[in-house]
Every structure is written in structure tokens, then in C-alpha cells.
C-alpha positions as CSV (number, residue, x, y, z in Angstrom):
1,M,-0.1,-0.1,0.0
2,K,1.5,3.3,-1.1
3,P,2.3,5.4,1.8
4,M,0.4,8.9,2.6
5,V,2.6,12.0,1.9
6,I,1.7,14.5,4.6
7,L,3.1,18.2,4.9
8,A,2.5,19.3,8.7
9,I,2.7,23.0,9.8
10,N,3.2,24.6,13.0
11,P,3.3,28.0,13.3
12,G,4.6,29.8,16.7
13,S,4.8,33.6,17.7
14,T,8.4,33.7,16.0
15,S,8.8,30.6,14.2
16,T,7.1,28.1,11.8
17,K,7.8,24.6,11.7
18,V,7.4,22.6,8.8
19,A,7.8,18.8,8.2
20,L,7.2,16.2,5.7
21,F,5.8,12.7,6.5
22,R,5.5,9.5,4.7
23,D,2.6,7.9,6.9
24,A,3.6,8.7,10.5
25,E,7.6,8.7,9.5
26,E,9.1,11.8,9.2
27,V,11.1,12.6,6.1
28,W,12.4,16.1,6.9
29,S,11.8,18.9,8.9
30,D,12.5,22.4,9.1
31,T,12.1,25.2,11.6
32,Q,12.1,28.7,10.0
33,R,13.0,31.4,12.9
34,Y,11.8,35.0,12.4
35,D,13.5,38.1,13.8
36,I,11.2,39.8,16.3
37,D,11.7,43.1,14.6
38,R,10.7,41.3,11.2
39,I,7.7,39.9,12.7
40,S,6.8,43.2,14.6
41,E,6.3,44.9,11.4
42,F,2.9,43.0,10.7
43,P,-0.1,44.9,12.2
44,T,-1.8,41.7,13.0
45,I,-1.2,37.8,13.2
46,P,-3.5,37.3,10.1
47,S,-1.2,39.8,8.0
48,Q,1.7,37.4,8.4
49,E,0.0,34.6,6.3
50,P,1.8,35.8,2.9
51,F,5.2,36.1,4.4
52,R,4.9,32.9,6.2
53,L,3.7,31.1,3.0
54,G,6.3,32.3,1.2
55,A,9.0,31.0,3.6
56,I,7.4,27.7,3.4
57,R,7.4,27.5,-0.3
58,K,10.9,28.4,-0.2
59,A,11.8,25.6,2.4
60,L,9.8,23.0,-0.1
61,K,11.8,24.0,-3.0
62,E,15.4,23.7,-0.9
63,R,14.3,20.3,0.0
64,G,13.3,19.4,-3.6
65,T,10.0,18.5,-2.6
66,D,7.4,18.5,-5.4
67,I,4.0,20.0,-3.7
68,S,2.0,18.0,-6.3
69,G,2.9,14.9,-4.7
70,L,1.1,15.6,-1.2
71,D,-2.0,13.5,-0.1
72,A,-2.9,16.1,2.5
73,V,-1.6,19.3,4.4
74,V,-2.2,19.6,8.2
75,G,-1.7,22.5,10.2
76,R,-1.9,23.4,14.0
77,G,-5.4,24.2,15.1
78,G,-5.9,27.8,16.4
79,L,-8.6,29.8,18.7
80,L,-11.6,28.8,17.5
81,R,-15.0,28.2,19.3
82,P,-15.0,25.4,21.6
83,T,-15.1,22.0,19.9
84,R,-14.7,18.4,20.4
85,G,-11.5,16.8,19.6
86,G,-10.5,15.1,16.4
87,T,-9.3,15.9,12.8
88,Y,-11.2,18.9,11.0
89,S,-11.4,19.5,7.4
90,V,-10.5,23.0,6.9
91,N,-13.5,25.1,5.6
92,E,-14.6,28.7,5.1
93,P,-16.3,29.0,8.6
94,M,-13.1,27.9,10.2
95,L,-10.9,30.3,7.9
96,E,-13.1,33.0,8.6
97,D,-13.1,32.4,12.4
98,L,-9.1,32.4,12.6
99,R,-8.4,35.2,10.2
100,S,-10.7,37.5,12.1
101,C,-9.6,36.5,15.3
102,R,-13.1,36.3,16.4
103,F,-12.3,34.0,19.4
104,G,-8.6,35.4,20.4
105,S,-5.5,36.2,18.5
106,H,-2.5,33.8,18.5
107,A,0.0,32.4,15.8
108,S,-1.5,29.0,15.8
109,N,-4.4,30.9,13.9
110,L,-2.2,30.9,10.9
111,G,-1.9,27.0,10.9
112,A,-5.3,26.2,9.0
113,P,-4.9,29.2,6.2
114,L,-1.4,28.3,5.6
115,A,-2.6,24.6,5.2
116,K,-5.3,25.4,2.9
117,N,-3.3,27.8,0.6
118,L,-0.6,24.8,0.1
119,A,-3.5,22.1,-0.3
120,E,-4.9,24.1,-2.9
121,E,-1.5,24.5,-4.8
122,A,-1.1,20.8,-4.6
123,G,-4.2,20.3,-6.5
124,D,-6.8,20.6,-4.5
125,K,-5.8,18.2,-1.9
126,P,-7.3,17.7,1.7
127,A,-6.5,20.4,4.5
128,F,-6.8,19.5,7.9
129,I,-6.2,20.7,11.6
130,V,-5.9,18.1,14.8
131,D,-7.1,18.9,18.3
132,P,-6.8,22.5,18.6
133,V,-6.1,24.0,21.9
134,V,-10.0,24.9,22.5
135,V,-11.1,21.3,22.5
136,D,-14.1,21.3,24.8
137,E,-15.4,17.8,26.2
138,L,-15.9,18.9,29.8
139,V,-18.8,17.3,31.7
140,D,-21.0,19.9,32.9
141,E,-20.2,19.6,36.4
142,A,-16.7,20.8,35.5
143,R,-17.7,23.7,33.6
144,L,-19.5,25.5,36.5
145,S,-17.9,27.9,39.0
146,G,-19.5,29.6,42.0
147,I,-20.3,32.5,40.0
148,P,-22.8,31.9,37.5
149,E,-21.6,34.7,35.1
150,I,-18.1,32.8,35.0
151,E,-17.6,29.5,33.5
152,R,-14.3,27.4,33.6
153,R,-13.0,27.1,30.0
154,S,-11.3,24.3,28.4
155,I,-7.9,25.6,26.7
156,F,-5.1,23.2,27.2
157,H,-2.4,21.4,25.1
158,A,-4.8,19.1,23.5
159,L,-2.9,18.2,20.7
160,N,0.1,16.8,22.6
161,Q,-2.2,15.1,25.5
162,K,-4.5,13.3,23.1
163,A,-1.4,12.1,21.0
164,V,0.2,10.6,24.2
165,A,-3.0,9.2,25.5
166,R,-3.5,7.2,22.2
167,K,0.1,5.9,22.6
168,T,-0.1,5.1,26.1
169,A,-3.5,3.3,25.4
170,S,-1.8,1.4,22.7
171,D,1.2,0.4,25.2
172,I,-1.0,-1.1,27.8
173,G,-3.0,-3.1,25.1
174,K,-6.2,-0.7,24.9
175,T,-7.6,1.7,22.5
176,Y,-7.9,5.3,23.6
177,E,-11.7,5.2,23.7
178,G,-11.4,2.0,26.2
179,A,-9.0,3.6,28.7
180,N,-9.2,5.9,31.7
181,L,-5.9,8.3,31.9
182,V,-4.7,11.1,33.9
183,V,-2.4,13.1,31.5
184,A,-0.1,15.9,32.8
185,H,1.4,18.0,30.0
186,M,4.3,19.9,31.7
187,G,5.7,22.6,29.5
188,G,6.0,26.5,29.8
189,G,2.4,26.0,30.7
190,I,1.1,23.1,32.6
191,S,-2.2,21.4,31.9
192,V,-3.4,18.0,33.6
193,G,-6.6,16.3,32.0
194,A,-8.8,13.4,33.0
195,H,-9.5,11.3,29.9
196,L,-12.5,9.1,30.3
197,K,-12.7,6.7,27.5
198,G,-11.3,9.2,24.7
199,R,-13.0,12.3,26.3
200,V,-11.1,14.9,28.0
201,I,-14.1,15.4,30.7
202,D,-12.1,18.1,32.9
203,V,-8.8,19.9,32.4
204,N,-7.3,22.9,34.1
205,N,-7.4,26.1,32.0
206,A,-3.5,26.1,31.1
207,L,-3.6,29.2,29.3
208,D,-4.9,32.1,31.6
209,G,-5.7,31.0,35.2
210,D,-6.4,27.7,36.3
211,G,-4.2,24.6,37.9
212,P,-0.5,24.5,38.9
213,F,1.8,27.4,38.4
214,A,4.4,26.5,35.8
215,P,7.5,27.9,34.3
216,E,5.7,31.0,33.0
217,R,2.0,30.7,34.5
218,A,0.9,31.9,37.6
219,G,-1.7,29.1,37.7
220,S,-4.6,29.2,40.0
221,L,-4.6,32.3,42.7
222,P,-6.6,33.0,45.9
223,A,-9.5,35.0,44.4
224,G,-9.9,37.5,47.0
225,E,-6.2,38.6,47.1
226,L,-6.3,38.6,43.4
227,V,-9.5,40.9,43.4
228,K,-7.6,43.4,45.9
229,F,-4.5,43.2,44.0
230,A,-6.5,44.1,40.7
231,F,-8.3,47.1,42.2
232,S,-5.5,48.3,44.4
233,G,-4.2,50.7,41.6
234,E,-0.7,49.6,42.0
235,I,-1.1,47.4,38.6
236,E,-2.9,47.9,35.0
237,L,-5.0,45.3,33.6
238,G,-2.3,44.5,30.7
239,E,0.6,44.4,33.3
240,L,-1.6,41.8,35.6
241,M,-2.6,39.5,32.7
242,C,1.2,39.6,31.8
243,R,2.1,38.2,35.5
244,I,-0.4,35.7,35.1
245,V,0.5,34.4,31.6
246,G,4.3,34.9,30.5
247,G,5.5,36.4,33.9
248,G,4.3,34.1,36.5
249,G,5.5,30.9,38.1
250,L,9.4,30.4,38.0
251,V,9.8,33.5,35.9
252,A,8.2,35.6,39.0
253,H,9.8,33.8,41.7
254,L,13.3,33.1,40.2
255,G,13.6,35.1,37.2
256,T,14.0,32.1,35.0
257,N,11.7,29.7,33.0
258,D,14.6,27.1,32.6
259,L,13.9,24.1,35.1
260,R,17.6,23.0,34.4
261,E,18.7,26.7,35.7
262,V,16.6,25.9,38.7
263,E,18.1,22.7,39.6
264,R,21.7,24.1,38.9
265,R,20.8,26.6,41.8
266,I,19.4,23.9,43.9
267,G,22.7,21.9,43.7
268,E,24.7,24.9,44.8
269,G,22.4,25.1,47.9
270,D,19.8,27.6,46.8
271,Q,16.9,26.8,49.3
272,K,14.6,29.3,47.8
273,A,14.8,27.3,44.4
274,D,14.5,24.2,46.0
275,L,11.2,25.1,47.9
276,I,9.6,26.7,44.5
277,F,10.7,23.6,42.6
278,R,9.0,21.4,45.3
279,A,6.1,23.5,45.4
280,M,5.6,23.4,41.5
281,A,5.8,19.6,41.7
282,Y,3.4,19.4,44.8
283,Q,1.0,21.4,42.6
284,V,1.1,19.3,39.5
285,A,0.6,16.1,41.9
286,R,-2.4,17.9,43.6
287,E,-3.8,18.4,40.3
288,I,-3.4,15.0,39.2
289,G,-5.0,13.6,42.5
290,S,-8.1,16.1,41.5
291,C,-8.5,14.2,37.9
292,A,-8.2,10.9,39.5
293,A,-11.3,12.2,41.6
294,A,-13.0,13.2,38.4
295,L,-12.4,9.6,37.0
296,S,-13.8,8.1,40.4
297,G,-10.4,6.8,41.1
298,K,-10.8,4.3,38.1
299,V,-7.3,5.0,36.4
300,D,-5.4,3.0,34.1
301,V,-2.2,5.1,33.9
302,V,-1.0,8.6,35.1
303,V,1.1,10.1,32.2
304,L,3.6,12.7,32.7
305,T,5.0,14.5,29.3
306,G,6.2,17.9,28.1
307,G,9.5,19.3,28.4
308,L,9.7,19.1,32.2
309,A,9.3,15.3,31.9
310,F,13.1,15.2,31.1
311,S,13.8,16.2,34.4
312,E,14.2,12.9,36.4
313,K,13.9,15.0,39.7
314,F,10.8,16.9,39.0
315,V,9.3,13.4,37.9
316,K,10.3,11.7,40.9
317,A,8.9,14.6,43.2
318,I,5.6,14.0,41.3
319,T,5.6,10.3,41.2
320,D,6.5,10.0,44.9
321,R,2.9,11.5,45.8
322,I,0.9,10.0,43.1
323,S,2.1,6.5,42.3
324,F,-0.7,5.1,44.6
325,I,-3.1,6.1,42.2
326,A,-2.1,4.0,39.1
327,P,1.1,3.0,37.2
328,V,3.1,6.2,36.0
329,K,4.5,6.4,32.5
330,V,6.8,9.2,31.4
331,Y,7.2,10.4,27.6
332,P,9.2,13.4,27.9
333,G,8.9,16.2,25.3
334,E,6.2,16.6,22.7
335,D,5.9,15.8,19.2
336,E,3.4,18.0,17.9
337,M,4.6,17.7,14.1
338,C,3.8,13.4,14.6
339,A,0.8,14.3,16.3
340,L,-0.5,16.4,13.4
341,A,0.4,13.8,10.6
342,E,-1.0,11.1,12.6
343,G,-4.3,13.0,12.8
344,A,-4.5,13.5,9.2
345,L,-3.2,10.0,8.5
346,R,-6.2,8.3,10.6
347,V,-8.7,10.2,8.3
348,L,-6.8,9.5,5.1
349,N,-6.7,5.8,6.2
350,G,-10.4,5.4,7.0
351,E,-9.6,5.0,10.7
352,E,-11.9,8.2,11.8
353,P,-14.1,10.6,10.0
354,A,-13.1,14.1,9.2
355,L,-14.9,16.4,11.1
356,E,-16.9,19.7,10.0
357,Y,-16.4,22.9,12.1
358,I,-19.4,24.9,12.2
359,T,-19.1,28.3,13.5
360,A,-21.1,29.4,16.6
């Protein structure tokens, strides 16, 4: 059977990752990094589309890749309306919502437009996105807060969480739809999800204020103290949001987002660094315990993934607290490009249908 040739595209704030796959095997990859001054010339993220498209075309030419030989193009999913997990065909309602930034502005909004452009150039081949960050499969109980006007939102590392969950289920001889897992993605932000037979029924909002603090996120904060701080006159809204997202967690406490640097300081006897390190691990473990409760204690495996999972010391600090829940598996790092290709491949091979995005 002829392997499927898939181009995967993952736009970041100052970079675009591009990779070519034959089935799920990477043929080549390229990371295009942009000078911040060049990116700042564009007034909006959508206005970067022609610039990034040109850079991708150049990479394809340099690699000798004939775009007409592609079977599909898949891009990272952006900020859309809340939607269930899966692989989505890129359609006009999706493109309109992403280009207008109706649900928020982020570089990932470029993933679907770039994929659609290249798929059309390849001869009207399929264009997809897979498990965008706005995947929302929460049960009603998880959605409510104590203030009716404020609902909990599902924004998390859905692409890597679901890809690793599928791999874990396969490793233990089950399907993703037949397994109960707690998955902790630990990177610049930390999200911990309760996966109940293929659905993430509860997860902390890793973007702007829920769950453990992280290298660059403040995590959940005492509500009363946060309100007093916000109305103290000492801080503007924009500055406060920057403290919560980007300037919180390790950055706020220790001035670095690099866990390796924190471990180096601990090795030199820095007691503050040691306390912050242990506190972050403690909060991840506590969040894992909460997700175990969401699954009524019926957990097949607890999964630790993301960049922080490369730290044996951090993994041990968490595992020592949560190993009583279920066996723990560790998959360090994240392979978003492969996850994108695998999502497209499942549709191309007829293993699951392509979903259609409907705007709100």
C-alpha cells in the first residue's frame, strides 16, 4: 500500500515548523525562525500569512519537495469556538473565524490558512487541523464555577495530550476510547486532563489562570487577594495579565523559565529555588489527584509528558506523591508535528471521519 505523503505546519509566535511525513515517519523537518523586529512589522497575526507562506514555499523548494505529490496538508489548530477533539477539514467558516481572530489572536490561527493555501496549490488536496487548543469535552459539573457569570473554559495542550494518551493506551493493550488516563502536560504552561474513554472530561485552563503554577504561568490564585490586587491601583490590567501569563510561576519567583537552571541553583544550595521547585511539583501532583477523583478513582495510567518530564528529579517529586493512584508512564517532550501527521493519517486511512467545523 502506497504511503500517504503529508505536510505538517506548526506556526509559533516567532517561528514556523514544517515537516514532511510518509505515513507517520518524518522525512525531513525545517524550523524557520524570524527576527522579532521582522515579525513586529506586521500589524496583526493574520497579516503575516503571505510572508510565512512564502517562507514555506522556499523550504519546500530547497528540500526538492514537489508539492503535487502531497496527499494532504495539516496545520496546527488555532483559537476557534469550543469544539470536540478530532481531525477537522479546513472549511470557510473555520478560516473566517481564524482570520478575524473572533475567538482570540494567536500565531496558531495561521495553521489552517497556511495548510489550505498549500493544499490548493498541490491540486485541491485535503487540508486539516487536529485537536486544537480549544477542544472542549468537559462534563457539565466541571464547567460550572461558584459565580454563574463565570464559567470554566477548556483551553489546554490538547494536541500533545491526546496524542500521548493514544500512545499510552496502545502501550497497555487498549484503545484510547477504552482507557481511563490522567495526562499531565508539563511545559511553559502545565495542563492536567482527566481522559475518560476518549474524552477529556475535566482539565485546567493552562492558558490564563487555573491549575498548577508553571515556568511561565501563575496558575490558580487566591480569588480574594487577586481581586484586591487588581483594584489596588498599583497595577494595570495589561500588566496583571502579563504577570499571569508569561511572567508568573518560575519567572516571577526565580527570574527564569528554565527548570535546568533551577536545578543547578538547587545543587549549589539555593534553598528558595528548592522550595519553588518542590511547590510546583506538589501542585502538579495535587492536580493529578483531582483528575483521579474526576475519574472516580478508576485510572489505568497516569502519564507525565512535556519538556519538564525530561527532569528525573521533577518526575520523581511528582511520582512519589501520586504513584498510589495508578502506574506512571513518562513520555518526555512533545512531538506536535508527528501528532498532526497522525491525525491526518487516521482520516486518510479511513480510521475515523473528518469532522466539519461549524461556527458559533
